[in-house]
Every structure is written in C-alpha cells, then in structure tokens.
N, C-alpha and C positions, 0 to 999 in steps of 0.2 A: 509463261506469262508472269509478269511481275505483279502479284496480287496486291501488294502494298500500294501500288499506284492504280491498278485496273479496277479494283472494287470502288475506291472513292470516285474515280473518273466516271464509272457507270452510274453510281447513285446520285452524285452531285448534279447530274443533268436535270433532276427533278426540281422544280422551283420551290417545293416545300422542304427540301433537305438542305439544312444550313451547315451541317458538319458531319463528316465521316472520319472517325478516329480509330486507328489500330490500337488495341489494348491486349493484355495478356502476355503470354510467353513470347509471342512473335515481336511484340513491341519492346520487351525488356531484354531480349537477347538470351532467354533461357529455353528457347525452343529446341526440340529434337526433330528428326525428319518427318514424323507423323503429326506433329503439333498442329492443332487447328488454327484458323485465322479468325480472330474475334474482332469485330468492328462495332463500336458504339455509334448509333445513328441519331443525330439530333434533327428534329423536325417540328414545325409548328402546325402541321396538318397530317397526323398519322393516317387518318382514313384515306386521304388522297394518295399517299405513298403506298399504303396497303393495296389499294385498288390497281395501282400501276406497277406493282412489283414484278410480274412476269416479264414485262418489257424492259424494266430496269436492269434485270440480271441476265437477260438473254445473251449479251455479249460475252458472258463468262462461260457459256455452254454447260450449264449444270446437267448432270445425269439425273439428279432428283432435287426437288425443292419442296419444303413443307414447313409449316409452323410447328414449333416444338410444343407438344401437348402437355409437357411436364416441366415447364419453366414458370417462375414467378413473375416474369416480365416477358413481353412479346419478343420472340426470338425466331427469326426466319432462317432455316438451316438449308444450306446448299451442299451437295456432294458433287465434286468435279472429278475428272480423270486424275489419276495419280496414285492412290486416291487422295483427294484433298477436301477437307471439311472446312466450310466457312459458316460462321454464325453472325448474322446481322441482328444486333441487339438494340432494342428500342427501350432505353432505361426508364422513360417516362410513362410507359404503357404497362401497368400492373395487370396481372391476370391470375386466375385460379387454375390449378391443375385440372385437366380433363379426367373423366372416369377411365378406368382400365379399358383396354381394347376389348371389343366384343367381336370375335372372329365370325365372318360371314363371307359369302361369295363377293359381296360389295366392298368389304374392308380388307380382304387378304392382301391385295397389292399395296395398299397404304401401310399395312402392318409390315410388309417386307421392306418398303422404303425406310420406315422408321427403324426397323431392326438393324439394317446395315449401317445407317448413320450412327445409331447408338453403340453398336459393337465397335465401330472404328473409334469413337470417343472413349470407350472403355479401354481399348488397346493403347490409346494415347496416355491415359492415366496410369496404366500398368508400366509403360516404358518410362514415364516420368517419376516412378516411385511413389505414387499417390495411393498407397495401399488402403487407407481407411475410406477414401472416396470411392475407390474401386469396389470395396466390399459393400458399402451402402448402395451403390448404383446397381450392383448385381442383384441385391434384394429388391430394389425398385423394378428392375427388368423382369424379375420373376413375378412379382405381385401384379404388375401393370400389363404385362404382355405374355410371358411364357406360361404362367399359371392359367390364364384364360384360354390359352391355346391347347391346354390339356397336359402340359408338362407337370410331372408329379413332384420332383425334388428340385430345390433351389440349386442353381449352378454354383460351383466353387471357383470357377475361373472363366475367362472369356472363351477358352476352348470348349469347356463344358457347355457354356451358353450356346455356342454355335452348333454343337452336336445336337443338343436338345431342340433348338429351334428348327434345324433342318429336318429332324424326324417328325416334329409336330407339324411343320409346314407341309411335308409330304402327305401325312395323314389327312390334313384339312383339304389339300388339293384333290385327293381321291374322293373325300366325302362331298366336296362342293362341285366336283366335275370341272375344275378349272386348273390353270397353271400360270403362275406369275412369271414375268420375265426374269431372267437370271443375270442381267447386265450389272446390277449392283453387287451381287454375290461374286461375280467374276472379277470385278474391280477391287473389292475389299478383301475377300478371303485370302488371297495370296500374301498379303502383308501382315496377317495376324500371327502372333507368337513366333516371329522370326528370331 
C-alpha cells in the first residue's frame, strides 16, 4: 500500500478535513525501513473528525489505533502490518499528558497496545541514531508505564524494556486472570534490535 497516497485519500473523504500533509523523515527523504509515517491533519471541525475516525482509517486495516496519551497535541496512532506506525497529528489541538497507566483487568489490553506502539517508536529512534531522545523516552516509558506495572529498574535499552514489560505483563495476567492478545507482539517483536 502506498501510504503517502492512501492516508490522505482516506482522511480527505471527511468534509471537515481540508489538508493532510506528510511530514517528518518520510517527507524529507531521511527515512529508514522502520521510520513512522507522520501526517499533519488540518481541520475546521476536530470534534467531527474525532467522532468519525474509526471509519476514516478502516481502509488502512490497522491492527491497533489509539490516541497518544503522552503528546502535547492530539495524535491518533495507528499500527499496521509490517509493522508500520502512522501518526495522525492535529497541530491545532493542544492537550495535556494523561496520568501514568494504572494497570487493571480493564486497562491491561490498552497498555499492551500502547507498549508495542511505543517500543516500535523507540526502535525507530535507536536506528536513526537519536540517542538523547531514546534515553529520555526510556525514562518516560518507565515512569508512565513500566514502573506502574511493577518493574523495579529503569530499562537501559529497548531490549531491556521488552524483557521487563513481558515479565510484568505475565505477572499481571496471572494476578488479573486474563490474557491479552499477542497479535501486536507477534508483529513488532521480530523487528526489534535487528
């Protein structure tokens, strides 16, 4: 699928979307194989677009979709097979960061969706040589997700983060008597640290 065309074609069907523009490394030719696809979305009616978003992105067949809880502006994140990460950024919609995750039987699947999206993004930064951004984001990952899940030490790498996450998730699944689907793990984990 040609995402540079498919994403604008999907979103521009909405009458309140007036522009969809590819930005970031994919737009400037600095992308590597795992680079995400960042699109700025211009709209005169964010609430309408927000309400229609599942139908708007359905043609892209996302494995997961979620609002980024830790972005300063509205960002709808999609994870497709590949794995391929797409961020739909609404620059006119400022937001505050959400609180740290609170693991429970009701939130564990959402935590899992967010973890695999986040760890893929961290791997992109590692491959792109963005060391300082990687280090800061590993701290954020620990404070906002892994620590609340019971992980004791901050991970020093993406590999450490995955190992810590999998152990904590297993413990929580036992504690909560539930099991989250493994489709995102099966899609993302093979491309990490190649």
